[in-house]
Predicted model as a PDB file, atoms N, CA, C, CB and O in Angstrom, pLDDT in the B-factor column:
MODEL        1                                                                  
ATOM      1  N   MET A   1    -103.247 154.313  46.087  1.00 67.00           N  
ATOM      2  CA  MET A   1    -104.404 154.963  45.504  1.00 67.00           C  
ATOM      3  C   MET A   1    -104.916 156.017  46.474  1.00 67.00           C  
ATOM      4  CB  MET A   1    -105.511 153.934  45.166  1.00 67.00           C  
ATOM      5  O   MET A   1    -104.948 155.818  47.689  1.00 67.00           O  
ATOM      6  N   SER A   2    -105.303 157.108  45.914  1.00 81.00           N  
ATOM      7  CA  SER A   2    -105.809 158.196  46.732  1.00 81.00           C  
ATOM      8  C   SER A   2    -107.277 157.962  47.079  1.00 81.00           C  
ATOM      9  CB  SER A   2    -105.635 159.539  46.009  1.00 81.00           C  
ATOM     10  O   SER A   2    -108.132 157.900  46.195  1.00 81.00           O  
ATOM     11  N   ARG A   3    -107.552 157.834  48.354  1.00 82.00           N  
ATOM     12  CA  ARG A   3    -108.938 157.646  48.800  1.00 82.00           C  
ATOM     13  C   ARG A   3    -109.800 158.823  48.374  1.00 82.00           C  
ATOM     14  CB  ARG A   3    -109.000 157.470  50.328  1.00 82.00           C  
ATOM     15  O   ARG A   3    -110.944 158.646  47.955  1.00 82.00           O  
ATOM     16  N   ALA A   4    -109.247 160.023  48.484  1.00 87.00           N  
ATOM     17  CA  ALA A   4    -110.003 161.226  48.109  1.00 87.00           C  
ATOM     18  C   ALA A   4    -110.374 161.197  46.626  1.00 87.00           C  
ATOM     19  CB  ALA A   4    -109.185 162.497  48.425  1.00 87.00           C  
ATOM     20  O   ALA A   4    -111.490 161.566  46.261  1.00 87.00           O  
ATOM     21  N   ALA A   5    -109.453 160.764  45.777  1.00 86.00           N  
ATOM     22  CA  ALA A   5    -109.735 160.696  44.341  1.00 86.00           C  
ATOM     23  C   ALA A   5    -110.825 159.671  44.046  1.00 86.00           C  
ATOM     24  CB  ALA A   5    -108.459 160.348  43.561  1.00 86.00           C  
ATOM     25  O   ALA A   5    -111.702 159.921  43.219  1.00 86.00           O  
ATOM     26  N   LEU A   6    -110.779 158.530  44.710  1.00 85.00           N  
ATOM     27  CA  LEU A   6    -111.801 157.506  44.509  1.00 85.00           C  
ATOM     28  C   LEU A   6    -113.169 158.000  44.983  1.00 85.00           C  
ATOM     29  CB  LEU A   6    -111.418 156.216  45.248  1.00 85.00           C  
ATOM     30  O   LEU A   6    -114.177 157.778  44.312  1.00 85.00           O  
ATOM     31  N   GLU A   7    -113.204 158.665  46.134  1.00 85.00           N  
ATOM     32  CA  GLU A   7    -114.466 159.204  46.642  1.00 85.00           C  
ATOM     33  C   GLU A   7    -115.025 160.271  45.709  1.00 85.00           C  
ATOM     34  CB  GLU A   7    -114.271 159.787  48.044  1.00 85.00           C  
ATOM     35  O   GLU A   7    -116.236 160.332  45.493  1.00 85.00           O  
ATOM     36  N   THR A   8    -114.160 161.106  45.156  1.00 88.00           N  
ATOM     37  CA  THR A   8    -114.593 162.134  44.208  1.00 88.00           C  
ATOM     38  C   THR A   8    -115.174 161.499  42.963  1.00 88.00           C  
ATOM     39  CB  THR A   8    -113.427 163.056  43.835  1.00 88.00           C  
ATOM     40  O   THR A   8    -116.201 161.954  42.460  1.00 88.00           O  
ATOM     41  N   PHE A   9    -114.531 160.444  42.452  1.00 81.00           N  
ATOM     42  CA  PHE A   9    -115.042 159.746  41.269  1.00 81.00           C  
ATOM     43  C   PHE A   9    -116.451 159.230  41.515  1.00 81.00           C  
ATOM     44  CB  PHE A   9    -114.116 158.583  40.883  1.00 81.00           C  
ATOM     45  O   PHE A   9    -117.343 159.436  40.693  1.00 81.00           O  
ATOM     46  N   VAL A  10    -116.654 158.564  42.640  1.00 83.00           N  
ATOM     47  CA  VAL A  10    -117.962 157.976  42.948  1.00 83.00           C  
ATOM     48  C   VAL A  10    -119.016 159.069  43.104  1.00 83.00           C  
ATOM     49  CB  VAL A  10    -117.887 157.123  44.233  1.00 83.00           C  
ATOM     50  O   VAL A  10    -120.113 158.956  42.557  1.00 83.00           O  
ATOM     51  N   ARG A  11    -118.689 160.124  43.844  1.00 83.00           N  
ATOM     52  CA  ARG A  11    -119.643 161.228  44.031  1.00 83.00           C  
ATOM     53  C   ARG A  11    -120.027 161.866  42.703  1.00 83.00           C  
ATOM     54  CB  ARG A  11    -119.052 162.290  44.963  1.00 83.00           C  
ATOM     55  O   ARG A  11    -121.206 162.105  42.444  1.00 83.00           O  
ATOM     56  N   ARG A  12    -119.043 162.140  41.868  1.00 80.00           N  
ATOM     57  CA  ARG A  12    -119.326 162.770  40.571  1.00 80.00           C  
ATOM     58  C   ARG A  12    -120.161 161.866  39.690  1.00 80.00           C  
ATOM     59  CB  ARG A  12    -118.031 163.130  39.854  1.00 80.00           C  
ATOM     60  O   ARG A  12    -121.072 162.334  39.006  1.00 80.00           O  
ATOM     61  N   HIS A  13    -119.866 160.588  39.697  1.00 75.00           N  
ATOM     62  CA  HIS A  13    -120.642 159.678  38.858  1.00 75.00           C  
ATOM     63  C   HIS A  13    -122.094 159.639  39.326  1.00 75.00           C  
ATOM     64  CB  HIS A  13    -120.031 158.260  38.881  1.00 75.00           C  
ATOM     65  O   HIS A  13    -123.011 159.699  38.507  1.00 75.00           O  
ATOM     66  N   HIS A  14    -122.302 159.540  40.612  1.00 72.00           N  
ATOM     67  CA  HIS A  14    -123.670 159.539  41.150  1.00 72.00           C  
ATOM     68  C   HIS A  14    -124.391 160.839  40.807  1.00 72.00           C  
ATOM     69  CB  HIS A  14    -123.652 159.334  42.678  1.00 72.00           C  
ATOM     70  O   HIS A  14    -125.577 160.826  40.477  1.00 72.00           O  
ATOM     71  N   ARG A  15    -123.683 161.953  40.883  1.00 71.00           N  
ATOM     72  CA  ARG A  15    -124.296 163.263  40.689  1.00 71.00           C  
ATOM     73  C   ARG A  15    -124.647 163.541  39.226  1.00 71.00           C  
ATOM     74  CB  ARG A  15    -123.370 164.340  41.202  1.00 71.00           C  
ATOM     75  O   ARG A  15    -125.716 164.082  38.946  1.00 71.00           O  
ATOM     76  N   TYR A  16    -123.761 163.181  38.289  1.00 65.00           N  
ATOM     77  CA  TYR A  16    -123.935 163.599  36.904  1.00 65.00           C  
ATOM     78  C   TYR A  16    -124.436 162.523  35.958  1.00 65.00           C  
ATOM     79  CB  TYR A  16    -122.665 164.110  36.397  1.00 65.00           C  
ATOM     80  O   TYR A  16    -124.925 162.853  34.877  1.00 65.00           O  
ATOM     81  N   ALA A  17    -124.336 161.263  36.313  1.00 59.00           N  
ATOM     82  CA  ALA A  17    -124.683 160.186  35.381  1.00 59.00           C  
ATOM     83  C   ALA A  17    -126.138 160.227  34.959  1.00 59.00           C  
ATOM     84  CB  ALA A  17    -124.380 158.848  36.002  1.00 59.00           C  
ATOM     85  O   ALA A  17    -126.449 159.880  33.819  1.00 59.00           O  
ATOM     86  N   HIS A  18    -127.031 160.633  35.825  1.00 60.00           N  
ATOM     87  CA  HIS A  18    -128.455 160.637  35.503  1.00 60.00           C  
ATOM     88  C   HIS A  18    -128.886 161.886  34.749  1.00 60.00           C  
ATOM     89  CB  HIS A  18    -129.264 160.509  36.765  1.00 60.00           C  
ATOM     90  O   HIS A  18    -129.994 161.929  34.215  1.00 60.00           O  
ATOM     91  N   ARG A  19    -128.042 162.891  34.694  1.00 60.00           N  
ATOM     92  CA  ARG A  19    -128.401 164.168  34.063  1.00 60.00           C  
ATOM     93  C   ARG A  19    -128.113 164.205  32.574  1.00 60.00           C  
ATOM     94  CB  ARG A  19    -127.666 165.292  34.733  1.00 60.00           C  
ATOM     95  O   ARG A  19    -128.741 164.974  31.845  1.00 60.00           O  
ATOM     96  N   GLN A  20    -127.189 163.403  32.113  1.00 55.00           N  
ATOM     97  CA  GLN A  20    -126.759 163.485  30.726  1.00 55.00           C  
ATOM     98  C   GLN A  20    -127.152 162.217  29.984  1.00 55.00           C  
ATOM     99  CB  GLN A  20    -125.241 163.714  30.638  1.00 55.00           C  
ATOM    100  O   GLN A  20    -126.819 161.108  30.403  1.00 55.00           O  
ATOM    101  N   LEU A  21    -127.864 162.394  28.878  1.00 50.00           N  
ATOM    102  CA  LEU A  21    -128.274 161.239  28.090  1.00 50.00           C  
ATOM    103  C   LEU A  21    -127.080 160.540  27.461  1.00 50.00           C  
ATOM    104  CB  LEU A  21    -129.254 161.659  27.012  1.00 50.00           C  
ATOM    105  O   LEU A  21    -127.130 159.338  27.202  1.00 50.00           O  
ATOM    106  N   SER A  22    -126.008 161.284  27.215  1.00 51.00           N  
ATOM    107  CA  SER A  22    -124.844 160.691  26.552  1.00 51.00           C  
ATOM    108  C   SER A  22    -123.870 160.053  27.537  1.00 51.00           C  
ATOM    109  CB  SER A  22    -124.121 161.745  25.739  1.00 51.00           C  
ATOM    110  O   SER A  22    -122.858 159.488  27.121  1.00 51.00           O  
ATOM    111  N   SER A  23    -124.155 160.130  28.829  1.00 54.00           N  
ATOM    112  CA  SER A  23    -123.226 159.557  29.796  1.00 54.00           C  
ATOM    113  C   SER A  23    -123.235 158.033  29.719  1.00 54.00           C  
ATOM    114  CB  SER A  23    -123.578 160.020  31.217  1.00 54.00           C  
ATOM    115  O   SER A  23    -124.249 157.410  29.405  1.00 54.00           O  
ATOM    116  N   LEU A  24    -122.085 157.461  30.013  1.00 59.00           N  
ATOM    117  CA  LEU A  24    -121.975 155.999  30.024  1.00 59.00           C  
ATOM    118  C   LEU A  24    -122.726 155.455  31.219  1.00 59.00           C  
ATOM    119  CB  LEU A  24    -120.490 155.543  30.057  1.00 59.00           C  
ATOM    120  O   LEU A  24    -122.661 156.028  32.307  1.00 59.00           O  
ATOM    121  N   GLU A  25    -123.421 154.381  31.037  1.00 70.00           N  
ATOM    122  CA  GLU A  25    -124.099 153.756  32.160  1.00 70.00           C  
ATOM    123  C   GLU A  25    -123.174 152.706  32.755  1.00 70.00           C  
ATOM    124  CB  GLU A  25    -125.455 153.127  31.725  1.00 70.00           C  
ATOM    125  O   GLU A  25    -123.274 151.516  32.456  1.00 70.00           O  
ATOM    126  N   ILE A  26    -122.286 153.171  33.592  1.00 74.00           N  
ATOM    127  CA  ILE A  26    -121.366 152.275  34.272  1.00 74.00           C  
ATOM    128  C   ILE A  26    -122.165 151.555  35.350  1.00 74.00           C  
ATOM    129  CB  ILE A  26    -120.133 153.050  34.880  1.00 74.00           C  
ATOM    130  O   ILE A  26    -122.782 152.196  36.201  1.00 74.00           O  
ATOM    131  N   HIS A  27    -122.156 150.246  35.317  1.00 77.00           N  
ATOM    132  CA  HIS A  27    -122.912 149.462  36.298  1.00 77.00           C  
ATOM    133  C   HIS A  27    -122.144 149.288  37.591  1.00 77.00           C  
ATOM    134  CB  HIS A  27    -123.264 148.101  35.728  1.00 77.00           C  
ATOM    135  O   HIS A  27    -122.739 149.246  38.668  1.00 77.00           O  
ATOM    136  N   GLY A  28    -120.830 149.186  37.497  1.00 79.00           N  
ATOM    137  CA  GLY A  28    -120.053 148.970  38.699  1.00 79.00           C  
ATOM    138  C   GLY A  28    -118.578 149.214  38.456  1.00 79.00           C  
ATOM    139  O   GLY A  28    -118.100 149.193  37.321  1.00 79.00           O  
ATOM    140  N   VAL A  29    -117.874 149.444  39.539  1.00 81.00           N  
ATOM    141  CA  VAL A  29    -116.432 149.655  39.482  1.00 81.00           C  
ATOM    142  C   VAL A  29    -115.816 148.807  40.583  1.00 81.00           C  
ATOM    143  CB  VAL A  29    -116.052 151.179  39.642  1.00 81.00           C  
ATOM    144  O   VAL A  29    -116.250 148.849  41.734  1.00 81.00           O  
ATOM    145  N   LEU A  30    -114.804 148.043  40.215  1.00 81.00           N  
ATOM    146  CA  LEU A  30    -114.058 147.258  41.186  1.00 81.00           C  
ATOM    147  C   LEU A  30    -112.583 147.520  40.928  1.00 81.00           C  
ATOM    148  CB  LEU A  30    -114.402 145.725  41.089  1.00 81.00           C  
ATOM    149  O   LEU A  30    -112.075 147.239  39.842  1.00 81.00           O  
ATOM    150  N   ILE A  31    -111.904 148.053  41.923  1.00 81.00           N  
ATOM    151  CA  ILE A  31    -110.483 148.364  41.796  1.00 81.00           C  
ATOM    152  C   ILE A  31    -109.759 147.638  42.917  1.00 81.00           C  
ATOM    153  CB  ILE A  31    -110.216 149.915  41.851  1.00 81.00           C  
ATOM    154  O   ILE A  31    -110.166 147.699  44.077  1.00 81.00           O  
ATOM    155  N   GLY A  32    -108.681 146.949  42.558  1.00 79.00           N  
ATOM    156  CA  GLY A  32    -107.914 146.260  43.578  1.00 79.00           C  
ATOM    157  C   GLY A  32    -106.707 145.580  42.986  1.00 79.00           C  
ATOM    158  O   GLY A  32    -106.582 145.444  41.769  1.00 79.00           O  
ATOM    159  N   ALA A  33    -105.827 145.159  43.853  1.00 73.00           N  
ATOM    160  CA  ALA A  33    -104.660 144.389  43.440  1.00 73.00           C  
ATOM    161  C   ALA A  33    -104.703 143.075  44.205  1.00 73.00           C  
ATOM    162  CB  ALA A  33    -103.315 145.172  43.705  1.00 73.00           C  
ATOM    163  O   ALA A  33    -105.148 142.061  43.668  1.00 73.00           O  
ATOM    164  N   THR A  34    -104.252 143.082  45.435  1.00 79.00           N  
ATOM    165  CA  THR A  34    -104.338 141.868  46.246  1.00 79.00           C  
ATOM    166  C   THR A  34    -105.621 141.845  47.066  1.00 79.00           C  
ATOM    167  CB  THR A  34    -103.124 141.756  47.169  1.00 79.00           C  
ATOM    168  O   THR A  34    -106.018 140.794  47.568  1.00 79.00           O  
ATOM    169  N   GLU A  35    -106.271 142.996  47.205  1.00 82.00           N  
ATOM    170  CA  GLU A  35    -107.560 143.078  47.887  1.00 82.00           C  
ATOM    171  C   GLU A  35    -108.364 144.215  47.261  1.00 82.00           C  
ATOM    172  CB  GLU A  35    -107.376 143.300  49.428  1.00 82.00           C  
ATOM    173  O   GLU A  35    -107.802 145.101  46.617  1.00 82.00           O  
ATOM    174  N   ALA A  36    -109.658 144.183  47.452  1.00 81.00           N  
ATOM    175  CA  ALA A  36    -110.521 145.215  46.885  1.00 81.00           C  
ATOM    176  C   ALA A  36    -110.243 146.552  47.560  1.00 81.00           C  
ATOM    177  CB  ALA A  36    -112.010 144.831  47.037  1.00 81.00           C  
ATOM    178  O   ALA A  36    -110.239 146.655  48.787  1.00 81.00           O  
ATOM    179  N   VAL A  37    -110.011 147.571  46.742  1.00 83.00           N  
ATOM    180  CA  VAL A  37    -109.801 148.927  47.230  1.00 83.00           C  
ATOM    181  C   VAL A  37    -111.101 149.704  47.142  1.00 83.00           C  
ATOM    182  CB  VAL A  37    -108.688 149.635  46.433  1.00 83.00           C  
ATOM    183  O   VAL A  37    -111.435 150.488  48.031  1.00 83.00           O  
ATOM    184  N   LEU A  38    -111.830 149.475  46.054  1.00 86.00           N  
ATOM    185  CA  LEU A  38    -113.109 150.156  45.838  1.00 86.00           C  
ATOM    186  C   LEU A  38    -114.051 149.188  45.145  1.00 86.00           C  
ATOM    187  CB  LEU A  38    -112.930 151.463  44.995  1.00 86.00           C  
ATOM    188  O   LEU A  38    -113.679 148.568  44.149  1.00 86.00           O  
ATOM    189  N   GLU A  39    -115.241 149.053  45.649  1.00 88.00           N  
ATOM    190  CA  GLU A  39    -116.291 148.277  45.003  1.00 88.00           C  
ATOM    191  C   GLU A  39    -117.571 149.087  45.148  1.00 88.00           C  
ATOM    192  CB  GLU A  39    -116.435 146.827  45.632  1.00 88.00           C  
ATOM    193  O   GLU A  39    -118.099 149.244  46.249  1.00 88.00           O  
ATOM    194  N   GLU A  40    -118.061 149.596  44.033  1.00 86.00           N  
ATOM    195  CA  GLU A  40    -119.227 150.484  44.051  1.00 86.00           C  
ATOM    196  C   GLU A  40    -120.123 150.141  42.865  1.00 86.00           C  
ATOM    197  CB  GLU A  40    -118.795 151.989  44.008  1.00 86.00           C  
ATOM    198  O   GLU A  40    -119.631 149.846  41.776  1.00 86.00           O  
ATOM    199  N   TYR A  41    -121.431 150.182  43.076  1.00 86.00           N  
ATOM    200  CA  TYR A  41    -122.392 149.870  42.021  1.00 86.00           C  
ATOM    201  C   TYR A  41    -123.329 151.041  41.811  1.00 86.00           C  
ATOM    202  CB  TYR A  41    -123.190 148.601  42.363  1.00 86.00           C  
ATOM    203  O   TYR A  41    -123.605 151.799  42.741  1.00 86.00           O  
ATOM    204  N   PHE A  42    -123.823 151.193  40.579  1.00 80.00           N  
ATOM    205  CA  PHE A  42    -124.660 152.319  40.192  1.00 80.00           C  
ATOM    206  C   PHE A  42    -125.926 151.826  39.500  1.00 80.00           C  
ATOM    207  CB  PHE A  42    -123.887 153.277  39.275  1.00 80.00           C  
ATOM    208  O   PHE A  42    -126.018 150.658  39.122  1.00 80.00           O  
ATOM    209  N   HIS A  43    -126.885 152.705  39.337  1.00 76.00           N  
ATOM    210  CA  HIS A  43    -128.111 152.436  38.567  1.00 76.00           C  
ATOM    211  C   HIS A  43    -128.877 151.217  39.088  1.00 76.00           C  
ATOM    212  CB  HIS A  43    -127.765 152.228  37.096  1.00 76.00           C  
ATOM    213  O   HIS A  43    -129.473 150.480  38.303  1.00 76.00           O  
ATOM    214  N   GLY A  44    -128.864 151.004  40.385  1.00 81.00           N  
ATOM    215  CA  GLY A  44    -129.609 149.893  40.970  1.00 81.00           C  
ATOM    216  C   GLY A  44    -128.951 148.533  40.816  1.00 81.00           C  
ATOM    217  O   GLY A  44    -129.557 147.512  41.140  1.00 81.00           O  
ATOM    218  N   GLU A  45    -127.745 148.506  40.336  1.00 84.00           N  
ATOM    219  CA  GLU A  45    -127.029 147.231  40.169  1.00 84.00           C  
ATOM    220  C   GLU A  45    -126.420 146.814  41.508  1.00 84.00           C  
ATOM    221  CB  GLU A  45    -125.916 147.349  39.072  1.00 84.00           C  
ATOM    222  O   GLU A  45    -126.286 147.637  42.414  1.00 84.00           O  
ATOM    223  N   HIS A  46    -126.052 145.539  41.632  1.00 87.00           N  
ATOM    224  CA  HIS A  46    -125.407 145.052  42.834  1.00 87.00           C  
ATOM    225  C   HIS A  46    -124.552 143.836  42.495  1.00 87.00           C  
ATOM    226  CB  HIS A  46    -126.451 144.707  43.913  1.00 87.00           C  
ATOM    227  O   HIS A  46    -124.657 143.276  41.404  1.00 87.00           O  
ATOM    228  N   ARG A  47    -123.714 143.438  43.429  1.00 88.00           N  
ATOM    229  CA  ARG A  47    -122.716 142.387  43.155  1.00 88.00           C  
ATOM    230  C   ARG A  47    -123.328 141.027  42.833  1.00 88.00           C  
ATOM    231  CB  ARG A  47    -121.797 142.241  44.339  1.00 88.00           C  
ATOM    232  O   ARG A  47    -122.689 140.228  42.149  1.00 88.00           O  
ATOM    233  N   ASP A  48    -124.525 140.737  43.293  1.00 92.00           N  
ATOM    234  CA  ASP A  48    -125.128 139.426  43.078  1.00 92.00           C  
ATOM    235  C   ASP A  48    -125.973 139.343  41.810  1.00 92.00           C  
ATOM    236  CB  ASP A  48    -125.974 139.066  44.258  1.00 92.00           C  
ATOM    237  O   ASP A  48    -126.504 138.280  41.489  1.00 92.00           O  
ATOM    238  N   LYS A  49    -126.100 140.446  41.093  1.00 90.00           N  
ATOM    239  CA  LYS A  49    -126.904 140.464  39.872  1.00 90.00           C  
ATOM    240  C   LYS A  49    -126.013 140.162  38.664  1.00 90.00           C  
ATOM    241  CB  LYS A  49    -127.615 141.839  39.700  1.00 90.00           C  
ATOM    242  O   LYS A  49    -125.004 140.838  38.464  1.00 90.00           O  
ATOM    243  N   PRO A  50    -126.369 139.159  37.859  1.00 86.00           N  
ATOM    244  CA  PRO A  50    -125.578 138.865  36.657  1.00 86.00           C  
ATOM    245  C   PRO A  50    -125.562 140.060  35.703  1.00 86.00           C  
ATOM    246  CB  PRO A  50    -126.136 137.624  35.937  1.00 86.00           C  
ATOM    247  O   PRO A  50    -126.555 140.779  35.588  1.00 86.00           O  
ATOM    248  N   HIS A  51    -124.439 140.270  35.024  1.00 77.00           N  
ATOM    249  CA  HIS A  51    -124.292 141.375  34.078  1.00 77.00           C  
ATOM    250  C   HIS A  51    -123.956 140.830  32.700  1.00 77.00           C  
ATOM    251  CB  HIS A  51    -123.203 142.364  34.549  1.00 77.00           C  
ATOM    252  O   HIS A  51    -123.226 139.848  32.560  1.00 77.00           O  
ATOM    253  N   ASP A  52    -124.495 141.477  31.703  1.00 74.00           N  
ATOM    254  CA  ASP A  52    -124.188 141.144  30.310  1.00 74.00           C  
ATOM    255  C   ASP A  52    -122.894 141.860  29.940  1.00 74.00           C  
ATOM    256  CB  ASP A  52    -125.366 141.551  29.338  1.00 74.00           C  
ATOM    257  O   ASP A  52    -122.916 143.045  29.610  1.00 74.00           O  
ATOM    258  N   THR A  53    -121.779 141.159  29.993  1.00 70.00           N  
ATOM    259  CA  THR A  53    -120.488 141.791  29.724  1.00 70.00           C  
ATOM    260  C   THR A  53    -120.083 141.709  28.263  1.00 70.00           C  
ATOM    261  CB  THR A  53    -119.423 141.157  30.572  1.00 70.00           C  
ATOM    262  O   THR A  53    -119.073 142.284  27.857  1.00 70.00           O  
ATOM    263  N   ARG A  54    -120.870 140.998  27.478  1.00 69.00           N  
ATOM    264  CA  ARG A  54    -120.565 140.789  26.051  1.00 69.00           C  
ATOM    265  C   ARG A  54    -119.126 140.343  25.898  1.00 69.00           C  
ATOM    266  CB  ARG A  54    -120.817 142.082  25.229  1.00 69.00           C  
ATOM    267  O   ARG A  54    -118.745 139.327  26.478  1.00 69.00           O  
ATOM    268  N   SER A  55    -118.313 141.058  25.142  1.00 66.00           N  
ATOM    269  CA  SER A  55    -116.938 140.586  24.940  1.00 66.00           C  
ATOM    270  C   SER A  55    -115.939 141.345  25.801  1.00 66.00           C  
ATOM    271  CB  SER A  55    -116.550 140.716  23.476  1.00 66.00           C  
ATOM    272  O   SER A  55    -114.738 141.294  25.534  1.00 66.00           O  
ATOM    273  N   ALA A  56    -116.400 142.039  26.812  1.00 69.00           N  
ATOM    274  CA  ALA A  56    -115.484 142.787  27.677  1.00 69.00           C  
ATOM    275  C   ALA A  56    -114.481 141.867  28.362  1.00 69.00           C  
ATOM    276  CB  ALA A  56    -116.269 143.570  28.725  1.00 69.00           C  
ATOM    277  O   ALA A  56    -113.334 142.254  28.581  1.00 69.00           O  
ATOM    278  N   ALA A  57    -114.903 140.664  28.698  1.00 69.00           N  
ATOM    279  CA  ALA A  57    -114.008 139.741  29.391  1.00 69.00           C  
ATOM    280  C   ALA A  57    -112.785 139.414  28.542  1.00 69.00           C  
ATOM    281  CB  ALA A  57    -114.750 138.457  29.757  1.00 69.00           C  
ATOM    282  O   ALA A  57    -111.697 139.226  29.086  1.00 69.00           O  
ATOM    283  N   LYS A  58    -112.939 139.343  27.230  1.00 75.00           N  
ATOM    284  CA  LYS A  58    -111.789 139.054  26.362  1.00 75.00           C  
ATOM    285  C   LYS A  58    -110.758 140.173  26.453  1.00 75.00           C  
ATOM    286  CB  LYS A  58    -112.244 138.866  24.896  1.00 75.00           C  
ATOM    287  O   LYS A  58    -109.560 139.903  26.531  1.00 75.00           O  
ATOM    288  N   SER A  59    -111.202 141.408  26.445  1.00 78.00           N  
ATOM    289  CA  SER A  59    -110.277 142.543  26.521  1.00 78.00           C  
ATOM    290  C   SER A  59    -109.563 142.582  27.861  1.00 78.00           C  
ATOM    291  CB  SER A  59    -111.021 143.857  26.291  1.00 78.00           C  
ATOM    292  O   SER A  59    -108.354 142.808  27.921  1.00 78.00           O  
ATOM    293  N   VAL A  60    -110.302 142.364  28.921  1.00 78.00           N  
ATOM    294  CA  VAL A  60    -109.703 142.391  30.255  1.00 78.00           C  
ATOM    295  C   VAL A  60    -108.712 141.245  30.414  1.00 78.00           C  
ATOM    296  CB  VAL A  60    -110.791 142.312  31.343  1.00 78.00           C  
ATOM    297  O   VAL A  60    -107.622 141.437  30.953  1.00 78.00           O  
ATOM    298  N   THR A  61    -109.079 140.068  29.954  1.00 81.00           N  
ATOM    299  CA  THR A  61    -108.187 138.911  30.055  1.00 81.00           C  
ATOM    300  C   THR A  61    -106.898 139.149  29.279  1.00 81.00           C  
ATOM    301  CB  THR A  61    -108.887 137.644  29.540  1.00 81.00           C  
ATOM    302  O   THR A  61    -105.812 138.845  29.772  1.00 81.00           O  
ATOM    303  N   ALA A  62    -107.010 139.689  28.072  1.00 85.00           N  
ATOM    304  CA  ALA A  62    -105.817 139.964  27.263  1.00 85.00           C  
ATOM    305  C   ALA A  62    -104.927 141.008  27.931  1.00 85.00           C  
ATOM    306  CB  ALA A  62    -106.220 140.439  25.860  1.00 85.00           C  
ATOM    307  O   ALA A  62    -103.703 140.879  27.919  1.00 85.00           O  
ATOM    308  N   THR A  63    -105.524 142.023  28.502  1.00 87.00           N  
ATOM    309  CA  THR A  63    -104.751 143.067  29.181  1.00 87.00           C  
ATOM    310  C   THR A  63    -104.019 142.501  30.389  1.00 87.00           C  
ATOM    311  CB  THR A  63    -105.667 144.220  29.615  1.00 87.00           C  
ATOM    312  O   THR A  63    -102.835 142.776  30.582  1.00 87.00           O  
ATOM    313  N   LEU A  64    -104.717 141.707  31.208  1.00 86.00           N  
ATOM    314  CA  LEU A  64    -104.086 141.121  32.387  1.00 86.00           C  
ATOM    315  C   LEU A  64    -102.980 140.139  32.006  1.00 86.00           C  
ATOM    316  CB  LEU A  64    -105.131 140.418  33.247  1.00 86.00           C  
ATOM    317  O   LEU A  64    -101.934 140.103  32.655  1.00 86.00           O  
ATOM    318  N   LEU A  65    -103.198 139.357  30.977  1.00 88.00           N  
ATOM    319  CA  LEU A  65    -102.179 138.405  30.531  1.00 88.00           C  
ATOM    320  C   LEU A  65    -100.956 139.159  30.037  1.00 88.00           C  
ATOM    321  CB  LEU A  65    -102.732 137.481  29.420  1.00 88.00           C  
ATOM    322  O   LEU A  65     -99.829 138.788  30.364  1.00 88.00           O  
ATOM    323  N   GLY A  66    -101.163 140.217  29.250  1.00 89.00           N  
ATOM    324  CA  GLY A  66    -100.047 141.029  28.771  1.00 89.00           C  
ATOM    325  C   GLY A  66     -99.247 141.640  29.915  1.00 89.00           C  
ATOM    326  O   GLY A  66     -98.017 141.653  29.882  1.00 89.00           O  
ATOM    327  N   ALA A  67     -99.953 142.147  30.929  1.00 89.00           N  
ATOM    328  CA  ALA A  67     -99.284 142.730  32.089  1.00 89.00           C  
ATOM    329  C   ALA A  67     -98.472 141.681  32.835  1.00 89.00           C  
ATOM    330  CB  ALA A  67    -100.306 143.371  33.028  1.00 89.00           C  
ATOM    331  O   ALA A  67     -97.366 141.965  33.294  1.00 89.00           O  
ATOM    332  N   ALA A  68     -99.016 140.463  32.961  1.00 90.00           N  
ATOM    333  CA  ALA A  68     -98.309 139.381  33.648  1.00 90.00           C  
ATOM    334  C   ALA A  68     -97.054 138.967  32.874  1.00 90.00           C  
ATOM    335  CB  ALA A  68     -99.241 138.168  33.837  1.00 90.00           C  
ATOM    336  O   ALA A  68     -96.005 138.729  33.473  1.00 90.00           O  
ATOM    337  N   ILE A  69     -97.160 138.882  31.567  1.00 91.00           N  
ATOM    338  CA  ILE A  69     -96.005 138.519  30.733  1.00 91.00           C  
ATOM    339  C   ILE A  69     -94.933 139.593  30.842  1.00 91.00           C  
ATOM    340  CB  ILE A  69     -96.426 138.327  29.252  1.00 91.00           C  
ATOM    341  O   ILE A  69     -93.752 139.283  30.995  1.00 91.00           O  
ATOM    342  N   GLN A  70     -95.343 140.854  30.762  1.00 89.00           N  
ATOM    343  CA  GLN A  70     -94.387 141.966  30.857  1.00 89.00           C  
ATOM    344  C   GLN A  70     -93.674 141.946  32.214  1.00 89.00           C  
ATOM    345  CB  GLN A  70     -95.111 143.325  30.650  1.00 89.00           C  
ATOM    346  O   GLN A  70     -92.465 142.164  32.286  1.00 89.00           O  
ATOM    347  N   ARG A  71     -94.408 141.691  33.259  1.00 88.00           N  
ATOM    348  CA  ARG A  71     -93.817 141.657  34.598  1.00 88.00           C  
ATOM    349  C   ARG A  71     -92.847 140.492  34.742  1.00 88.00           C  
ATOM    350  CB  ARG A  71     -94.914 141.559  35.663  1.00 88.00           C  
ATOM    351  O   ARG A  71     -91.800 140.624  35.376  1.00 88.00           O  
ATOM    352  N   ALA A  72     -93.196 139.350  34.152  1.00 91.00           N  
ATOM    353  CA  ALA A  72     -92.335 138.168  34.252  1.00 91.00           C  
ATOM    354  C   ALA A  72     -91.033 138.344  33.462  1.00 91.00           C  
ATOM    355  CB  ALA A  72     -93.083 136.929  33.751  1.00 91.00           C  
ATOM    356  O   ALA A  72     -90.017 137.731  33.789  1.00 91.00           O  
ATOM    357  N   CYS A  73     -91.068 139.178  32.428  1.00 90.00           N  
ATOM    358  CA  CYS A  73     -89.889 139.364  31.574  1.00 90.00           C  
ATOM    359  C   CYS A  73     -88.934 140.426  32.087  1.00 90.00           C  
ATOM    360  CB  CYS A  73     -90.320 139.722  30.187  1.00 90.00           C  
ATOM    361  O   CYS A  73     -87.913 140.687  31.452  1.00 90.00           O  
ATOM    362  N   ARG A  74     -89.237 141.040  33.210  1.00 81.00           N  
ATOM    363  CA  ARG A  74     -88.333 142.087  33.740  1.00 81.00           C  
ATOM    364  C   ARG A  74     -87.090 141.499  34.307  1.00 81.00           C  
ATOM    365  CB  ARG A  74     -89.019 142.913  34.802  1.00 81.00           C  
ATOM    366  O   ARG A  74     -86.227 142.231  34.792  1.00 81.00           O  
TER     367      ARG A  74                                                      
ENDMDL                                                                          
END                                                                             
């Protein structure tokens, strides 16, 4: 992963997220494989604050399971 690309993403999100009413209110980003590569929070959120994820966990779980099955079948 490009450190410069990740830093640019975070800077741009901080800079533009508050200016546009239509922007997504991303609460946090966590990117990693075997260890965390990027962990950043926005809009006053932090890692210890519970988040209302609604049904997002189902989508993420299905995606990860599919990726694991695909990898195992190679």
